N, C-alpha and C positions, 0 to 999 in steps of 0.2 A: 460357911459358903460366900454369905453377907459380905466379907471384906475383902474378897478376890475384889481386884481394879485390874482397868485395863491401861497400860502402856500405849501411848504411838512414841514413835523414835524415828527421827527423819534428821539428814544434815543438818539441816536450818530449823532453827524455831518460828512459828508463826507472829515472828512479831518483830519491830523495826528500832533498835535501837540507836541515839543518837546522844553524845556528848554536847552539854549547852553551856558554857559557865560554869568547868566542872561539875556540873552536873549528870545523870545519864538520868535521859527520858525515853519512856516506852509509850510507845503505838502499835497497837494490833493491826498485824497484816489483815489486808481486804483480798488474800486469794482465796480463790475458787476451793483448796485444799483445807486450809484452815476453817475457812465456811462449813464446808461437808464434816468434819472433823470437831467442828466444836461442840457438838451434840453429846461427842464422846470426851474428848478432855476433859471439858470443864464440870463434869457432872462429879460429886462425891470426891472419894481420895483418887480419881484418875488424875495421870500427869502425861505432858508431854516432853519429851528429853530431845534437845540436841544445840546446835552452836546457834550463839548467840546473833553471829553477824558480825562483831567487832573482836578486835585483840581489846583484853581489858584486863589493865595490870594485875598480879596477885595479891598487893594488899588492898584490891578493892571487889576483889572478885567476891565477896562475902556480902557485899552491899549489894550487886549485882542477884546474886542467889536470892537474899531477901525480897529483893523486887520482883522478881521472875514467880517468886515462890507463890505470890499471892494471886497470880492468873493462873497458877496450877505447869507451870515452867519449871523445867529441871534444864541448866545447863552443862554442856559440853565445852569446856575451855580451851581454845588451840589456839596454838602461836602460828604468825605469821609463816615460819617455816613450814610448818603440818599444813598449813591450809596451802602454802604454794606446792607442797610436791604431794600430798592427798589428793586433794580436790582439785586444783588449777592443773595437777602432772597427772595421776590414776586415772582418776576417772571423767577429766575434760579431755587429755590426750591421746588417753589407751581407749575407755569404754565408749567414750561419747561419738569417735568417728567409726569404730569399731561397729556398733550398735546402732547408726546409723549408713552403713555399707560406704564410707567414705573411708577405705581404708590406707590410702597413700598418705593420709594427715596422721595416722596415728605414730608414737614415739615409743617404743616397747623400751622404756628406761628402770634398769635393777633399782632405782634409787626411789620412782616412783610406788611400785611394788613393797617395796619396805616401808614407806611410811602409810602408804591404803594399809598394810598389815595392823602397823602401830597404833592410826588413830581408831580402827574398825575395836581395839582391841580397848580404847580408851573410852569409846560408848562403851562395853559390854563392863568395862568397870563399873562404870557412873552407873548404870544397870542392875548391876547384881547390886549396889545399896539399897536397891527399893525394889527389887524383885523381891514375890515370895509363892512358896507353891500353888498353884491355882491359880496365879495371875494370867491374862491374856496379855501379850505382846502382839505389836503390828508394825512391822519395818517396814518404811518408805525407802525406796530404788535405790540404782546403781551404784552410789555414793558406798552402802553397805551390806552390800552381798555377802561376806564374810560373817556380818552379825549372826545369823541364825544357829549357825554352828556353834560359835561362842557363846553362846546364851545355853544352847541346848548342854553343850558339856559340861556347865555351871547347874544347869535348874534346868535337869528334865523332866520335872513335873509341871512344865509351863505351857501355857497354849501359844502356839506363835505364826502367825500372819505375814506374809511377804508381800509387796506388793510392787512391781516394776512397771514406773511411769513412761521409757522410752522404750523403742520396737526394742526384739530381742532378734537376733540377726540369724541366719540360716549355718546350718551347723560348720560348712566349708569356710565360712568368713569368721565364725566365733573359735573355729581351732587357732586362728591365726594367732591367737594372745597366750605367749608363754605360759602364763598361771591360768590356764581355762579348768583343770581337773577342780583346782584351790578354788576356782570361783562356784565350780557348780557344787561339791562340796559344802561349801560355805552356806549355799540352798537350800540346800539336803537337813539342814537343822528346822527349817520350817515347816507346818503340818500343812500348811495352804500354802501354792505362790499365785498369784493372779497377775496376768496380763491383760492388757485393754482388748488384744484381737486371739480369735482362735489359731493366725496365722503365729503369731508370737508362742502360743502355748504348743502347737507343733514345734517349731524351729528348739525351742526348748526341750520337749520330751524326745527328741531327733539328738537331740547333743550329750543330755544325760544319759539316752540308753547305750552311744558311744563312747561317753569319755568317765564312766561309770561302772562297777560291777552291779548295780544296780536291776532290778526288775519290773519292766513296763507289766500292765496290762490296762490298755487305754488311756486314760487322763491321771490313772494314780500310777506312782512308783513305790516300790519299794524295796526300802533299802536300811541296813541296819535292824531289820525286823519290824519295823516303823511303817505306816503306809504315808505318803504323802500326795496329797491332791492338788494336782496343778487347772487352772481355771480361768475362763472368760470373761472379765468382770470390765464392760464397757465405762469410761467414767462420765458423768454426766457434768452440768452446771448447777447454779444457784437462778432458774428460770424465773422465780416470783420475783427475783429482784433485778432482772435485766429489762423484764416485763412492766415495774413498776417505776424503773427509771427512765423508759421510754415516755411514762406520762407527764412525769415529774415536770414542774413551772422551769426549772432552771436548765434540762437538758431540752425543752421548748424553746425557750431563748435562742440558744445555741443553734438549731435548728434554723429559727426563723435571720438568724445572723446569715447563716451558710446559704440559704434559698436565695436569700437577695441578691447574692451574686453572682448565683448559676445559671441564671439566664435561660431556664427551662432546658438546659443541657441535661444528659443521663449522667450519672455517676457512678465510676466504680473505683471500689474501696478495697485494700488489702492491709492488712495489719500481722506485723512478725516482729520477734525478734532478731536481731542481726544475729543471722547465723547461713553456715553453707548449707543447712539440710533445707532451709523457705523456698528453695527455689526461686530467689528474689530476680535472678540474674536472667531466668527463664523468661519470667513473668514480664519483664521490661521490655525484652526482646520481640516475645508476643505481641505487647501493645506497638511497638514500631513498626513489625511489621504489620499489622491491622491499619494504621495510620497510612503505611506506605503503599497498600491493596486496596485500601478502600477511602479514597480521598474525602470519600463525603460523608465523613465519621468528623472530618477535621473540624472543628469548633463546635463541635457534636456531643461530643463525650470529654469530660475528666476523672484523670486518674489520680483519686486521692492513696499517697501511698505513707504510711509512715511504718519506720522503723523503729523500734527500740533500742538502743544502745545498748551494747553487750559485751564484754573481753575486746573491744577493738585496740588493748595493748597487746593483743597476741599478733604475730604474724599472719595467719591465715585470714584473721577476723578483719585487721586493719587491712590488708589486700582487698576483702570482701566490698567492704567500704568505698576503697577507692575506686574501684569498679563500679560498684552502683552510682558514686557520684557520677563519675565518668557517660557512664550511660544516659544518665538522668539529663545530664546537662547537653547534650549532645542527641538526645530526640527534642528537647525546647529549645534549643536555638536553630533544629531545623525546623518542626512544624508548628512554632507558636505564633500568633499573632499580637497585634497591637491590644487588643482587648482580650485574648486567649490564650491560657495556658495548658498545655497540652498532660504534665505531671506536675503538681503537688505533691512535692516531696518534703517528709520532716523526719528528723532523726532527731527523736527527742521521744522522752514519753506524756501521756496526757491525764489527764483523770478522767475515771471513771466516765461521769458525766459528759464531758467532751467525747468520748470514746460512743458512747451511748447515741448521741447526738448524729454522731457518723454512721452509726450503725440504724439509725433508721430514717436519714437522708439517701443514704446509698441503695440504687439503682442495681447494684452487683455485686455480691462478694465476690472476689477471685482469691481463692486459699487451697496454692499450688503447693505443695511443701515435694521435696526428693525424695521423703522420708519423715513420719511423723506417728508418734506412740497413738497418740488421738488427735488434738487440735480440738483445742474449747472455742478461737475465733469462731471458726464454723456454727457451733451451738450458739454461742453469743449473739451471733447478727440473726438467728433463723428465730431465738427468744423476744428479741428486739422489733421484731417486724409485727405488731399487735393486729395491721390490717391486711395480716395473709396476702403482701405485696412483696417484690421482689424476688431474686434470682440468685443462688448460691452455683457459686461453679467450684467442685469439689476434687482434690488430686484423688486418686484412687492406691497412692500411697498414704493417704492419712486412715488412722482406724478409723475416725468418725465417717469414713466413705463408706465401712460395711453398716450402720446405721441410716444417715441421711441417702438413704438409695432414691430419693425424688430429686435430688439436687442433681445438677449435667457434672457427669462424673467423666475427667478428662486422664490423663496420662502426664504428668509432669514434663518428660522429655521429649511431646511433641509439640513442637510451637506452632506446625499448622493448625493443628486441633484444637489447641486453645484460643486461637483467632477464630475459627469457624465457629467455636463455641459461644465464643460472648458477641457474636453477630447473631446468632440462636436467641442468646441471654437477649439484647438488646430491643428484638424482634418479637419477644414472645406475647403473647396475648394477654389480660390481666384474668381471663379464665383460669389459663395454663397456671399462671403464676399462685392464684388461689389456691389453688387443687394441690400443686406441688407444698407451697409453702405450710398449708394447713394441715395435711400430712404430718411434715417435719417436727411442726411445734408440736404436734401432736406426743409424737418421739421424743423430743427434748422436754416436753411436760411431763412426762410418764417417768424416761429414767434420767431424771436428776441426781444431782450430787448427793441427795440423801437417800435416796432410794439406792446408790452406789454404795454408800458407807452399811446400809443396811444388809445387801444383799451379802457384803463380803462377810461381814461379823455374824450371819446368817449361817455361812457355809460352815465357816472356823469351828461351829459350833458342831455342827453336822457331821465336820470330819471328825472332830473328838470324839462322837457317838460312836463312826466308823469303823473307827481304832478299835475302841471297846471292845465291840460288835466280832469282827475281824482277828482278835486277839485270844489265840489259842494258848493257854498257861505254859510257862515252860517248865519242865520237869526237872525242877530244882532237887536238894540234893535231900531235903524235906518231902517232897513228891515221890523222890524216885525210894526213898525208906519206907515211906507207907506202900508201893505197892510190892517191896521185897518181903512186907509185912504180911500183905495179904496172900503172897505167893504160898509164904510159909505155910500160913494156916489151912493151904488147900491141899485137896487128894486127887481132880482128876479137872490137869490143865491141857489150855491148847493153845499154844505159841504161833502165829503167823508171821514169816519174816520174810519182807521183801529183798530182795539181792539188792542189785545196782543202785549205791547213792545210799543204802542203810547199811547194811552188813560192810562194804567196803566204798572205800569211792569212785567216781570216775576217772575212765584213764579214754587219751584219747585211741586209743588201736582196744578195740572190745576184750580181744581175746587178752588182754593184758592184767586184765580186771579180777582174776584168777584167786582162788582162796587161798588164804596164806596159814603157815602151820599154827598162830595165833587163833585163828578163826575155827580151826579144825579144833583145837583145843577148846575153847569154848563150846564149840557146837557139842561135842563128845560130852563135856559136863552137864550140859542141858538134858540130853541125851538118854545118859545113864539112869536117870532118875526116872524111874517106871511112872509117876504120877504123870509126865511130862506125855504131849503128843506137839512135838515142834515137826512145820509146817516150813519148808521154803516155798514161797510162793509169788511167782516172778513172771517178767516177759520172755527171760531168756527159751531158746530153743530147747526142746526135751532133751536129744541127744548131748549137749552142754552140760546141764542138768546133773546127764546118770553120769555122765566123766568125773564131774566134780564130786557127788556129794551120795552115788549110788551106793557105795560103801557103808556108809554110817544108817542109825537105826531111825531116817527120817521119813516124814512122808514130800511129794512133790507136786507143786501146779506149776506148769509150765504154758509160757504164750499165752499167760493172762487167766488159764481154764479151762483153754485146748486141749492140752494133755493134762493128764491126774495118773499120780502113782500111790499110791499105798503101799509103806513099807511091808515088804516080802512079796509082793504082787509085781505083774506087768504094769508097762505101759497102755493105758487107754487115751483113746479121744473122744472129744462129744459124741454123741450122735447125730446124723444128717448134717456134719458141718461137710459144707464145700469150697474147693480153692479155684471154682471157675472162673471168679474172678479177678485172678492174679494179674492173669497177660496183659488185661485192658487198663489197669492201674498201673501195671508196671511197665508201659510202654510210654504212659505221661511221665512216670520217675523218674525212664531211663535221657529224657530230652532233657530234663532240670538236672541231670546229675551231671549231662555232655557238658553245661552252661555252667557248674557249679564246682570249682576246683576244688578238694577235699570232702564233698561230699560222697556218699556212697550208698548202697540200697541192702539192706539185709533181708535174706528171704528167711521167713519161718513158715512151716507145714501150713495155718492159717492162717498167717498176716505177712503183710511187707511190711518195713519199717525203714524211711528213709534218714541218715544220720547224718548233721550237719556239725558236728561237734570242733572239726575243722577245719571248718568255712571261715574267710576273715567278717570279723563281727562286723554285722549290719547286715550283711548279702545273704549269710544263712537265715535270718530271720524274714528277711524280703522274700525270697524264693520262697521260703515254706509259707507267707504267705500267698502267694501267689499260686501255689500247689494246691493249696485249699479251695483258693475260687475257683482255679481249674477243675477241680475233682468232687465238687460238692454236688451237682447234680447226678453225678454215676453214683457216688456214695450212696444216696438218697434212694436212688433207682433199684440198686441192687440188693438195697439192705445190710448194707454194711454201718462200720463203725472209723469215727476219724479219732482219733487220739493224741493231741500234741501233747509233748513230754519233756523232757529236760534233753535240747538240742535234739529233739527226734521228732518226726511226726510216724505215728503207725496208722495202718489199715488192717482193719480185723472183722469177723463177722459180730453182726450184732448180737449175737447170743452167745459168747465168749465176755466173760465180766468177775474179774476176782471176787466182786461181792457173793452174786451168784455162789460162785468154786465153795469162798469159804462158807459161806448157811449150805450147801450140799455137804460140807465135808464134816458137819454139825450133826447133820441132821439124825435122829433118834438117840443123839449124844447130849448128856446133861453137864457139860463142863461148870466147876464153881470158880474157875478163875481162866480169861483171855487176856491175852495181849495179845496187838498189833501193831508193828510197827513197819511205814512206808514211806517213802519221797515222794511222789507224783500223782498225780492227777491222777493215774488209774488204782492206787491205793485208797484213793477217797472213796471209790466203791465198796471198799472193805469197812473203812468207818463206819458207814451208814446202814451196812446191812449187819452189823454185831450189833447184841443189846448196850442197850444206854451202860451199864455198869463192866462192859469191857473197858481194859483201858492200853486206849487207841494210843497210840504216838506218830504225828509227823517230824521228820526229820528234814531238817534245812530251811524251812518255812514255817512262821507262823499265821499264815493263814488255810486254814484246815478247817471241815470238819470233826476233824479228832479234837481229845480232851486235854491234848498236851502234846510240846514238841520238843525236841532236841536237837543241836545247831552240825550237827555231822555224825558220820559214821564211828567216830572214836568215842563219844559220847553215850551209843547204843549199845558198845561192847562193853562201855565201863560199868552199865543199866543190867547188862545180861549175866555180866561177870558178877555183881553185886547179888542177882539172885541166886546165882548157887554156893556163894558163899555168905549171902547172911544170917546173921546169928541172933534169934527175937531177945528183946530185953528180958531179962527177970534167967534166962538158962544158963 
């Protein structure tokens, strides 16, 4: 265990490499993620895998490898074509615009997809050379969405976390991507999938439910017999760094030079990377409207707008930059005076010390992206306000707005609202500024980058424990032989068999799931042994079970225990059961059935079942949830039980329970072998009611109180056949 390591994987390594006079010079990145993860990848034999950021000729790759290895970094070398098509292409021309709800900018090019797969495969190949069983791998961001499944296929015994740093869109937007199923399945290789906000979690779960056969329960996805947890982890910043910077001599020097030229006016600040998701044009329009409608502000406020260059050779970005240049020029030309400039616009990047001075000087920080996963500028501004002054205006579309709710929250599309909010900020009392800023600083301080890393890594460990605790062992050939061995050595056996989903598969029309000749032969073989008492225990109506199995030497329990029949006797219903409640529940179910094509109601003696197997995916689950909410008060009032099953909801008397029925069947009997097989929620009652040494087997899922699980009815039949044909060793 001591040798297990953690491997961070991201598109870029946390290092800047430049070539100078034929030599490669390395300098560590100052980014927030690199800072936060430094505590992980710099320890022991942990490593970080990623692209070094420049093209390295093949003959010099070993040299760069050695230099990076000293920093615990492992490079994945990519060609210019791969970067162009996988990164600039698929990642930034498909995923980025779609995930930021700007679908019109998406370019669904097949070649992009081909290279996205190819490069994700390259990352997997590099990982394969370093990963060992028991290792933990943390994959970062949308450029590597296929990687978790690629790793899982090659190294099933590792722990994999995935975190997406940008928003995840609603299903209606995400479904536009031609390769949507592959992207979802790519992420399903992870044990823990993290996003910045609960909205992103909700959108991902919705897409996962509709685009895959996975089962959902709250924020846990069950896919191919493995649990995947989806959780929100709002990312923080290195607050201590920004707090210390604000007090450093160099920053104070910058601040003094600013203040000299400000002439006691108020300063509004915005800092963004050049991108269409940042709302830069709308912000400028709001500022122009403010000057136009409130001329008293002219000469009293200055807007410092920093736009960091990014991808400006790409047409959409070049066009955006031209629009910004034009709008800034128009505002300055129209409103400037001889000694006052409305917009101080910088299209360049600055040192962190210079930015800190701006954060510390600005009276208002205007952060109004149209869509942003988190937005750390807002948190950096808050951390820099060491005197608890200043006002943060924040877009409700930024993930940070979910935490910094003492900011003035705006809709970035509502220009008029932004103007009103700037005025509110300009006139805010010092007392209110103190109150709001102190509260936000406490949040930023507590939920910093280090806590974010810790929370994610702790949750990843927790998920592995959850997976182990929920994992019912698969009834392998060896286990099946042990069961058959025990069966052969006993002479009073009770065998409880559920029907639908256990002995036969599910059918769209419930009456089509009738027994086939193979099943009859199997049951005859079991019942012909006098040591066996075979009990079919099903939710089916007693008339149906009688019709199908009345001619066999077995006992039957119908409608989950409401009707019971021992071989050679008549059907008996549980005493004191009533069906008077059915009319009221049926009236409600009828209204939902009328609104849900493909659904129908099955009426049993003492229960009602609403079936939605033939309903459109998603709609059935939605209606089921609505029905449960609608009827839960009536159910509690009338002493009924609601049982969600496989594409069904069943309403029945609370006394009716498969577990109680099974216990009653064995009253005063002392079997030396008990076997119970079932596939749904109602069968859990049997598994819990039977003695610990009983062989309990869940069908179709490994999340159960049962001791073992089998995948499907075919495996169930093989197990039962094995019981009747098993020859103990030595015979």
